[in-house]
C-alpha positions as CSV (number, residue, x, y, z in Angstrom):
1,G,5.5,-16.6,-3.4
2,F,7.8,-17.3,-6.3
3,Y,11.3,-15.9,-6.1
4,D,13.5,-15.9,-9.2
5,L,16.6,-17.4,-7.6
6,E,18.4,-17.7,-10.9
7,K,18.1,-13.9,-11.5
8,L,19.1,-13.2,-7.9
9,H,22.2,-15.3,-8.3
10,E,23.0,-13.5,-11.6
11,V,22.7,-10.1,-10.0
12,L,24.8,-11.1,-7.0
13,L,27.4,-12.6,-9.3
14,S,27.6,-9.3,-11.1
15,L,27.9,-7.4,-7.8
16,K,30.6,-9.7,-6.6
17,G,32.5,-9.1,-9.8
18,R,32.6,-5.4,-8.9
19,H,33.2,-5.9,-5.2
20,L,35.5,-8.9,-5.0
21,K,36.5,-8.4,-1.3
22,E,33.0,-8.0,0.0
23,E,31.7,-11.0,1.9
24,T,28.7,-9.7,3.7
25,V,25.1,-9.3,2.6
26,I,22.2,-8.0,4.8
27,F,18.8,-9.7,4.6
28,E,15.7,-7.8,5.6
29,P,13.1,-10.5,5.1
30,I,9.4,-9.8,4.7
31,V,7.0,-11.1,7.3
32,D,5.4,-13.9,5.2
33,L,8.6,-15.4,3.9
34,T,8.7,-19.1,4.7
35,Y,11.7,-20.9,6.3
36,E,12.2,-22.9,3.1
37,D,12.3,-19.7,1.0
38,I,14.8,-18.1,3.3
39,I,17.1,-21.1,3.0
40,K,16.8,-21.1,-0.8
41,I,17.6,-17.4,-1.0
42,M,20.6,-17.9,1.4
43,D,21.9,-20.7,-0.8
44,A,21.6,-18.5,-3.9
45,T,23.5,-15.8,-2.1
46,R,26.3,-17.8,-0.7
47,E,27.2,-20.4,-3.3
48,L,29.4,-20.1,-6.3
49,R,28.5,-22.8,-8.8
50,N,30.8,-24.8,-11.0
51,T,29.2,-23.2,-14.0
52,D,29.8,-19.6,-12.7
53,P,32.7,-17.7,-14.1
54,A,35.8,-17.9,-12.0
55,L,36.4,-14.9,-9.7
56,F,39.8,-14.0,-8.3
57,A,40.8,-11.6,-5.6
58,K,44.1,-10.8,-4.0
59,D,44.7,-12.1,-0.5
60,K,46.6,-10.2,2.2
61,D,49.9,-11.1,0.6
62,G,48.9,-9.9,-2.8
63,V,48.5,-13.4,-4.3
64,E,45.4,-13.9,-6.5
65,M,43.2,-16.6,-5.1
66,R,40.1,-18.1,-6.7
67,L,37.0,-17.2,-4.6
68,K,35.0,-20.1,-3.3
69,A,31.8,-18.3,-2.3
70,L,29.7,-15.3,-3.3
71,F,28.6,-13.6,-0.1
72,P,29.2,-16.2,2.7
73,K,28.5,-13.8,5.6
74,I,24.8,-13.2,6.0
75,I,23.3,-10.8,8.5
76,F,19.6,-10.5,9.3
77,G,18.4,-7.0,9.9
78,N,15.1,-5.5,10.7
79,I,13.6,-8.9,11.9
80,Q,10.1,-8.6,13.3
81,S,7.8,-11.3,14.5
């Protein structure tokens, strides 16, 4: 299958802009998804690119810090073999 990873990245970037403190995403992959496709989707989900707009969130001390990742914590749910 073909997956529009650019569109996925854009949507996730938009979500991150609205939920700056969220770090987790849950994957529920379909059965026929290849290992290579899973890795590509995970990369599009985790990585902030140099060309992406800068995103800032306050740390525990209230200091604004530039985010280094979109959703770095990935959980796999509903996995069936």
